[in-house]
TORFI-274181 format. One record per residue: residue number from 1; x, y, z of N, C-alpha, C in turn. Coordinates in steps of 0.02 Angstrom, whole numbers, padded with zeros to 5 digits. Each point is the difference from the previous one (the first is absolute). Layout:
// TORFI-274181
<fipa NUM,<X,Y,Z>,<X,Y,Z>,<X,Y,Z>>,
...
// end
This chain:
// TORFI-274181
<fipa 1,<-00534,01425,00049>,<00009,-00071,-00004>,<00071,-00017,-00024>>,
<fipa 2,<00025,00037,-00049>,<00068,-00012,-00025>,<00052,00011,00054>>,
<fipa 3,<-00011,00053,00040>,<00049,00014,00053>,<-00002,-00055,00052>>,
<fipa 4,<-00059,-00028,00015>,<-00006,-00055,00047>,<00039,-00061,-00025>>,
<fipa 5,<-00006,-00015,-00064>,<00035,-00057,-00030>,<00075,00012,00002>>,
<fipa 6,<00023,00060,-00015>,<00072,00016,00004>,<00026,-00008,00070>>,
<fipa 7,<-00037,00026,00049>,<00022,-00006,00070>,<00004,-00074,00020>>,
<fipa 8,<-00052,-00039,-00018>,<00001,-00072,00015>,<00060,-00034,-00033>>,
<fipa 9,<00015,00018,-00062>,<00057,-00029,-00036>,<00065,00015,00036>>,
<fipa 10,<00011,00063,00020>,<00062,00020,00034>,<00005,-00034,00069>>,
<fipa 11,<-00055,-00005,00035>,<00002,-00033,00065>,<00016,-00074,-00007>>,
<fipa 12,<-00028,-00033,-00049>,<00014,-00071,-00010>,<00072,-00011,-00020>>,
<fipa 13,<00028,00045,-00042>,<00071,-00005,-00018>,<00044,00011,00060>>,
<fipa 14,<-00016,00048,00041>,<00040,00016,00059>,<-00002,-00058,00050>>,
<fipa 15,<-00059,-00030,00009>,<-00004,-00055,00049>,<00038,-00062,-00025>>,
<fipa 16,<00001,-00013,-00065>,<00038,-00057,-00025>,<00074,00012,00007>>,
<fipa 17,<00023,00062,-00006>,<00070,00016,00009>,<00021,-00010,00072>>,
<fipa 18,<-00043,00020,00048>,<00014,-00010,00071>,<00004,-00075,00016>>,
<fipa 19,<-00046,-00040,-00028>,<00001,-00072,00012>,<00064,-00031,-00028>>,
<fipa 20,<00023,00024,-00058>,<00061,-00026,-00029>,<00060,00016,00044>>,
<fipa 21,<00003,00061,00025>,<00055,00019,00045>,<-00002,-00040,00064>>,
<fipa 22,<-00058,-00012,00027>,<-00004,-00037,00062>,<00022,-00072,-00010>>,
<fipa 23,<-00014,-00029,-00059>,<00023,-00068,-00014>,<00076,-00002,-00005>>,
<fipa 24,<00030,00051,-00032>,<00073,00004,-00005>,<00031,00007,00069>>,
<fipa 25,<-00031,00041,00042>,<00025,00008,00068>,<-00005,-00066,00039>>,
<fipa 26,<-00056,-00035,-00010>,<-00010,-00064,00034>,<00053,-00050,-00022>>,
<fipa 27,<00016,-00001,-00064>,<00051,-00046,-00025>,<00068,00017,00030>>,
<fipa 28,<00016,00065,00004>,<00063,00020,00031>,<00005,-00023,00072>>,
<fipa 29,<-00054,00005,00036>,<-00001,-00022,00070>,<00008,-00075,00004>>,
<fipa 30,<-00034,-00038,-00043>,<00006,-00072,00000>,<00071,-00022,-00017>>,
<fipa 31,<00032,00035,-00047>,<00069,-00016,-00018>,<00045,00013,00061>>,
<fipa 32,<-00014,00053,00037>,<00038,00014,00061>,<-00008,-00057,00050>>,
<fipa 33,<-00061,-00028,00006>,<-00011,-00056,00046>,<00041,-00061,-00019>>,
<fipa 34,<00003,-00016,-00065>,<00037,-00060,-00019>,<00075,00010,00001>>,
<fipa 35,<00023,00063,-00001>,<00071,00014,00005>,<00025,00000,00072>>,
<fipa 36,<-00042,00022,00047>,<00024,00008,00069>,<-00016,-00059,00045>>,
<fipa 37,<-00045,-00043,-00020>,<-00020,-00056,00042>,<00007,-00064,-00040>>,
<fipa 38,<00042,-00046,00022>,<00008,-00061,-00038>,<-00019,-00060,00041>>,
<fipa 39,<-00019,-00055,-00033>,<-00018,-00060,00038>,<00062,-00035,00028>>,
<fipa 40,<-00010,-00043,00049>,<00054,-00042,00026>,<00018,-00049,-00056>>,
<fipa 41,<00064,-00008,-00012>,<00024,-00046,-00051>,<00029,-00062,00032>>,
<fipa 42,<00004,-00055,-00037>,<00027,-00062,00026>,<00072,00008,00023>>,
<fipa 43,<00036,00045,-00031>,<00071,00010,00017>,<00010,00042,00063>>,
<fipa 44,<-00052,00034,00023>,<00006,00043,00059>,<00015,-00041,00063>>,
<fipa 45,<00048,00022,00038>,<00014,-00031,00065>,<-00038,00041,00051>>,
<fipa 46,<-00063,-00015,00007>,<-00046,00042,00038>,<00022,00008,00073>>,
<fipa 47,<00028,-00052,00029>,<00021,00003,00070>,<00054,00053,00012>>,
<fipa 48,<00038,00017,-00052>,<00055,00048,00007>,<-00016,00069,-00028>>,
<fipa 49,<-00062,00010,-00022>,<-00017,00063,-00032>,<-00022,00055,00050>>,
<fipa 50,<-00004,-00018,00064>,<-00020,00048,00053>,<-00066,00034,-00017>>,
<fipa 51,<-00052,-00040,-00003>,<-00066,00024,-00021>,<-00046,00011,00059>>,
<fipa 52,<-00042,00050,-00006>,<-00052,00014,00048>,<-00067,-00004,-00036>>,
<fipa 53,<-00046,-00040,00027>,<-00066,-00005,-00032>,<-00039,00064,00013>>,
<fipa 54,<-00029,00028,-00053>,<-00038,00062,00005>,<-00075,-00009,-00006>>,
<fipa 55,<-00022,-00057,-00025>,<-00072,-00011,-00007>,<-00016,-00058,-00046>>,
<fipa 56,<-00065,-00016,-00001>,<-00026,-00054,-00042>,<-00066,00022,-00030>>,
<fipa 57,<-00015,-00025,-00058>,<-00065,00013,-00030>,<-00014,-00053,-00052>>,
<fipa 58,<-00062,-00004,-00022>,<-00018,-00044,-00055>,<-00049,00035,-00045>>,
<fipa 59,<00000,-00021,-00063>,<-00042,00029,-00051>,<-00033,-00057,-00038>>,
<fipa 60,<-00065,00005,-00010>,<-00037,-00050,-00039>,<-00011,00024,-00071>>,
<fipa 61,<00010,-00044,-00047>,<-00011,00014,-00071>,<-00047,-00053,-00028>>,
<fipa 62,<-00035,00016,-00055>,<-00046,-00049,-00029>,<00036,-00062,-00027>>,
<fipa 63,<-00038,-00052,-00011>,<00027,-00064,-00024>,<00037,00007,-00066>>,
<fipa 64,<-00022,00045,-00045>,<00031,00007,-00066>,<00060,00047,00000>>,
<fipa 65,<00024,00021,00058>,<00058,00044,00005>,<00063,-00036,-00025>>,
<fipa 66,<00046,00036,-00032>,<00062,-00028,-00027>,<00049,-00016,00056>>,
<fipa 67,<-00009,-00058,00030>,<00038,-00020,00059>,<00074,-00011,-00017>>,
<fipa 68,<00014,-00032,-00056>,<00069,-00019,-00016>,<00047,00059,-00004>>,
<fipa 69,<-00023,00056,-00027>,<00043,00059,-00005>,<00016,00028,00069>>,
<fipa 70,<-00048,-00001,00045>,<00007,00036,00063>,<00018,-00043,00060>>,
<fipa 71,<-00002,-00066,-00007>,<00008,-00044,00058>,<00065,00013,00039>>,
<fipa 72,<00056,-00001,-00032>,<00064,00011,00034>,<00021,00073,00001>>,
<fipa 73,<-00035,00040,-00038>,<00020,00070,-00009>,<-00031,00045,00053>>,
<fipa 74,<-00060,-00014,00020>,<-00035,00041,00049>,<-00044,00052,-00034>>,
<fipa 75,<-00065,-00007,00007>,<-00046,00045,-00034>,<00007,00072,00026>>,
<fipa 76,<-00022,00047,-00040>,<00010,00071,00015>,<-00031,00020,00067>>,
<fipa 77,<-00059,-00026,00016>,<-00031,00019,00064>,<00044,-00020,00059>>,
<fipa 78,<00032,-00058,-00004>,<00046,-00021,00054>,<00061,00046,00002>>,
<fipa 79,<00026,00016,-00059>,<00059,00044,-00003>,<-00017,00070,00025>>,
<fipa 80,<-00059,00024,-00016>,<-00021,00066,00023>,<-00002,00004,00076>>,
<fipa 81,<-00031,-00050,00032>,<-00004,-00002,00073>,<00070,-00005,00030>>,
<fipa 82,<00043,-00040,-00029>,<00069,-00007,00024>,<00039,00064,-00007>>,
<fipa 83,<-00009,00034,-00056>,<00035,00064,-00012>,<-00021,00052,00052>>,
<fipa 84,<-00065,00003,00014>,<-00026,00048,00049>,<00028,-00015,00070>>,
<fipa 85,<00012,-00064,00014>,<00028,-00020,00065>,<00075,00012,00005>>,
<fipa 86,<00032,00017,-00057>,<00073,00012,00000>,<00041,-00063,-00009>>,
<fipa 87,<-00030,-00052,-00029>,<00034,-00064,-00010>,<00043,00001,-00062>>,
<fipa 88,<00050,-00045,-00002>,<00039,-00010,-00061>,<-00001,-00073,-00024>>,
<fipa 89,<-00028,-00044,00041>,<-00004,-00071,-00017>,<-00072,-00024,00012>>,
<fipa 90,<-00025,-00041,-00046>,<-00069,-00024,00003>,<00001,-00076,-00005>>,
<fipa 91,<-00030,-00034,00049>,<-00010,-00072,-00004>,<-00071,-00012,-00024>>,
<fipa 92,<-00008,-00040,-00051>,<-00067,-00011,-00028>,<-00016,-00074,-00002>>,
<fipa 93,<-00065,-00014,00002>,<-00023,-00067,-00018>,<-00070,00006,-00028>>,
<fipa 94,<-00020,-00051,-00035>,<-00064,00000,-00036>,<-00040,-00062,00019>>,
<fipa 95,<-00064,00010,00012>,<-00045,-00056,00014>,<-00063,00008,-00042>>,
<fipa 96,<-00030,-00057,-00018>,<-00066,00002,-00032>,<-00051,-00014,00054>>,
<fipa 97,<-00043,00050,00014>,<-00050,-00006,00053>,<-00068,00004,-00033>>,
<fipa 98,<-00033,-00057,-00006>,<-00065,-00001,-00033>,<00004,00024,-00071>>,
<fipa 99,<-00036,00052,-00016>,<00000,00027,-00068>,<00046,00061,-00006>>,
<fipa 100,<00047,00008,00047>,<00045,00058,-00001>,<00073,-00021,00003>>,
<fipa 101,<00043,00044,-00020>,<00072,-00007,00009>,<00019,00048,00057>>,
<fipa 102,<00033,-00027,00051>,<00021,00041,00056>,<00076,00007,-00001>>,
<fipa 103,<00023,00062,00000>,<00071,00015,00003>,<00015,00028,00069>>,
<fipa 104,<00047,-00031,00035>,<00020,00022,00066>,<00068,00033,-00004>>,
<fipa 105,<00010,00052,00040>,<00064,00034,00000>,<00023,00015,00071>>,
<fipa 106,<00065,-00009,00012>,<00031,00021,00063>,<00055,00049,-00020>>,
<fipa 107,<00001,00058,00034>,<00047,00053,-00018>,<00057,00004,00050>>,
<fipa 108,<00060,00008,-00026>,<00059,00005,00042>,<00041,00060,-00020>>,
<fipa 109,<00033,00028,00048>,<00053,00049,-00011>,<00064,-00035,00017>>,
<fipa 110,<00043,-00013,-00050>,<00061,-00038,00010>,<00061,00045,-00009>>,
<fipa 111,<00048,-00007,00044>,<00061,00041,-00003>,<00050,-00027,-00052>>,
<fipa 112,<00007,-00066,-00003>,<00048,-00031,-00046>,<-00037,-00034,-00057>>,
<fipa 113,<00000,00030,-00058>,<-00032,-00031,-00058>,<00051,-00005,-00057>>,
<fipa 114,<-00007,-00052,-00040>,<00043,-00008,-00059>,<-00016,00055,-00050>>,
<fipa 115,<00050,00024,-00035>,<-00011,00050,-00052>,<00032,-00024,-00065>>,
<fipa 116,<-00024,00029,-00054>,<00027,-00014,-00066>,<-00007,00065,-00040>>,
<fipa 117,<00049,00015,-00041>,<00000,00062,-00038>,<-00019,-00013,-00072>>,
<fipa 118,<-00040,00046,-00028>,<-00017,-00004,-00071>,<00052,00039,-00039>>,
<fipa 119,<00026,-00030,-00053>,<00049,00032,-00043>,<-00026,00001,-00072>>,
<fipa 120,<00032,00039,-00042>,<-00024,00007,-00069>,<00021,-00057,-00045>>,
<fipa 121,<00052,-00035,00015>,<00022,-00054,-00043>,<00063,-00031,00027>>,
<fipa 122,<00040,-00032,-00042>,<00062,-00030,00023>,<00043,00051,00037>>,
<fipa 123,<00033,-00022,00052>,<00036,00045,00044>,<00075,-00011,-00010>>,
<fipa 124,<00032,00045,-00035>,<00072,-00004,-00011>,<00021,-00069,-00024>>,
<fipa 125,<00042,-00032,00038>,<00026,-00067,-00018>,<-00045,-00055,00026>>,
<fipa 126,<-00054,00017,00032>,<-00044,-00049,00031>,<-00051,-00025,-00050>>,
<fipa 127,<00001,-00064,-00014>,<-00051,-00030,-00044>,<-00058,-00025,00042>>,
<fipa 128,<-00056,-00010,-00032>,<-00059,-00024,00035>,<00011,-00072,00023>>,
<fipa 129,<-00016,-00014,00062>,<00004,-00068,00027>,<-00061,-00041,-00021>>,
<fipa 130,<-00055,00034,-00012>,<-00061,-00033,-00021>,<-00041,00048,-00043>>,
<fipa 131,<-00033,-00027,-00049>,<-00048,00040,-00039>,<-00059,-00045,-00017>>,
<fipa 132,<-00059,00029,00005>,<-00059,-00039,-00017>,<-00058,00047,-00017>>,
<fipa 133,<-00051,-00028,-00031>,<-00059,00038,-00020>,<-00054,-00009,00054>>,
<fipa 134,<-00030,00055,00020>,<-00053,00000,00049>,<-00064,00023,-00033>>,
<fipa 135,<-00056,-00026,00023>,<-00065,00022,-00026>,<-00048,00011,00058>>,
<fipa 136,<-00050,00041,-00014>,<-00051,00016,00050>,<-00066,00009,-00035>>,
<fipa 137,<-00048,-00043,00016>,<-00068,00007,-00028>,<-00029,00065,00026>>,
<fipa 138,<-00023,00042,-00045>,<-00026,00066,00021>,<-00053,00022,-00050>>,
<fipa 139,<-00064,-00016,00014>,<-00053,00014,-00048>,<-00022,00073,-00003>>,
<fipa 140,<00020,00042,00047>,<-00025,00069,00003>,<00042,00045,-00044>>,
<fipa 141,<-00026,00020,-00058>,<00036,00043,-00047>,<00006,00072,00025>>,
<fipa 142,<-00046,00022,00043>,<-00002,00070,00021>,<00059,00020,00044>>,
<fipa 143,<00025,-00046,00040>,<00052,00017,00048>,<00064,-00038,-00014>>,
<fipa 144,<00024,00004,-00061>,<00060,-00037,-00019>,<00062,00023,00038>>,
<fipa 145,<00002,00063,00019>,<00057,00026,00039>,<00008,-00040,00065>>,
<fipa 146,<-00055,-00016,00032>,<00000,-00039,00061>,<00023,-00072,-00014>>,
<fipa 147,<-00023,-00028,-00055>,<00020,-00068,-00019>,<00075,-00005,-00013>>,
<fipa 148,<00028,00052,-00032>,<00072,00001,-00011>,<00039,-00002,00066>>,
<fipa 149,<-00024,00039,00048>,<00034,00002,00065>,<-00008,-00067,00037>>,
<fipa 150,<-00057,-00032,-00007>,<-00010,-00066,00031>,<00050,-00051,-00028>>,
<fipa 151,<00009,00001,-00066>,<00047,-00047,-00030>,<00072,00016,00022>>,
<fipa 152,<00016,00064,00003>,<00067,00019,00023>,<00012,-00024,00072>>,
<fipa 153,<-00051,00005,00042>,<00007,-00024,00069>,<00006,-00076,00002>>,
<fipa 154,<-00035,-00034,-00044>,<00005,-00073,-00003>,<00072,-00020,-00018>>,
<fipa 155,<00030,00035,-00047>,<00069,-00013,-00019>,<00047,00015,00058>>,
<fipa 156,<-00012,00056,00033>,<00040,00019,00059>,<-00003,-00054,00054>>,
<fipa 157,<-00061,-00026,00014>,<-00008,-00051,00052>,<00039,-00063,-00018>>,
<fipa 158,<00002,-00017,-00065>,<00040,-00058,-00021>,<00074,00012,00016>>,
<fipa 159,<00024,00060,-00015>,<00069,00016,00015>,<00015,-00002,00074>>,
<fipa 160,<-00045,00027,00041>,<00008,-00003,00073>,<00000,-00071,00026>>,
<fipa 161,<-00046,-00041,-00026>,<-00006,-00069,00022>,<00062,-00041,-00016>>,
<fipa 162,<00035,00019,-00052>,<00059,-00038,-00022>,<00066,00035,00018>>,
<fipa 163,<-00003,00048,00045>,<00059,00033,00028>,<00043,00037,-00051>>,
<fipa 164,<-00032,00030,-00050>,<00038,00042,-00047>,<00007,00070,00030>>,
<fipa 165,<00049,00037,-00025>,<00013,00067,00026>,<-00035,00053,-00042>>,
<fipa 166,<-00006,-00013,-00066>,<-00033,00048,-00044>,<-00037,-00037,-00055>>,
<fipa 167,<-00046,00037,-00032>,<-00041,-00029,-00054>,<-00014,00054,-00052>>,
<fipa 168,<-00019,-00023,-00058>,<-00018,00045,-00055>,<-00062,-00028,-00035>>,
<fipa 169,<-00045,00045,-00020>,<-00061,-00019,-00035>,<00003,00030,-00070>>,
<fipa 170,<-00005,-00042,-00051>,<00002,00024,-00070>,<-00056,-00031,-00040>>,
<fipa 171,<-00014,00032,-00056>,<-00049,-00025,-00049>,<-00069,-00013,00030>>,
<fipa 172,<-00026,00047,00039>,<-00067,-00010,00028>,<-00051,00013,-00055>>,
<fipa 173,<-00046,-00048,-00009>,<-00051,00004,-00052>,<-00067,-00023,00029>>,
<fipa 174,<-00053,00024,-00031>,<-00067,-00023,00019>,<-00031,-00035,-00060>>,
<fipa 175,<-00025,-00061,00010>,<-00033,-00037,-00053>,<-00076,00008,00009>>,
<fipa 176,<-00032,00031,-00049>,<-00072,00010,00003>,<-00037,-00066,-00011>>,
<fipa 177,<00028,-00046,-00038>,<-00034,-00064,-00013>,<00003,-00045,00062>>,
<fipa 178,<00056,-00002,00034>,<00007,-00042,00060>,<-00018,00037,00064>>,
<fipa 179,<-00008,00067,-00005>,<-00016,00042,00058>,<00053,-00010,00055>>,
<fipa 180,<00063,00009,-00019>,<00053,-00008,00049>,<00061,00044,-00017>>,
<fipa 181,<00037,00017,00052>,<00064,00034,-00008>,<00055,-00052,-00003>>,
<fipa 182,<00052,00016,-00039>,<00060,-00041,-00001>,<00060,00046,00002>>,
<fipa 183,<00052,-00023,00034>,<00063,00038,00002>,<00056,-00049,00014>>,
<fipa 184,<00060,00020,-00018>,<00058,-00041,00014>,<00035,00029,00061>>,
<fipa 185,<00018,-00043,00047>,<00035,00020,00060>,<00071,-00027,-00002>>,
<fipa 186,<00048,00044,00015>,<00070,-00019,00006>,<00020,00009,00073>>,
<fipa 187,<00038,-00047,00027>,<00019,00002,00071>,<00075,-00004,00006>>,
<fipa 188,<00027,00041,00045>,<00072,00007,00008>,<00021,-00012,00072>>,
<fipa 189,<00060,-00030,00008>,<00030,-00011,00066>,<00043,00059,00021>>,
<fipa 190,<00005,00050,-00043>,<00040,00059,00017>,<-00043,00062,-00006>>,
<fipa 191,<00026,00055,00025>,<-00038,00063,-00001>,<00015,00041,-00059>>,
// end
């Protein structure tokens, strides 16, 4: 009986370790999706980006889903389908259909896309043209690494939308009481 209990204990420990590793791998993959596929921004000159449509899909979520965080960002399921199709740009929209939230996505492969570089801080003689604090509601404590990357991408999108050449993210913090990330973004007109 003791040996049976020991075997059960070791098997349960081993299975929890595998589940932990698979969650870490899943987070790495999701971070890859948000780094390689970005939504269309207001500043994009879509007619000149030489885009080819690769596909369309929609995903339904329950009524209590956190729509505000994902509405302009594109939920992971949409990004996953776009990534598999080889897209680099995602057009999204959100509708409330009955008791569900419907997220629609159109995937494009675009040849000409705006870029922005992340830097560590002030660049030589170049001072920041803009600095501001960004926040992101993020109630999931388990996957904070993913939340950090989401906020970084939100800051990057602001820089792209305002035609900056480089950006820097500093002082990233997580507030347990407000359940949100905060960071300061600096934006530069030089490289």
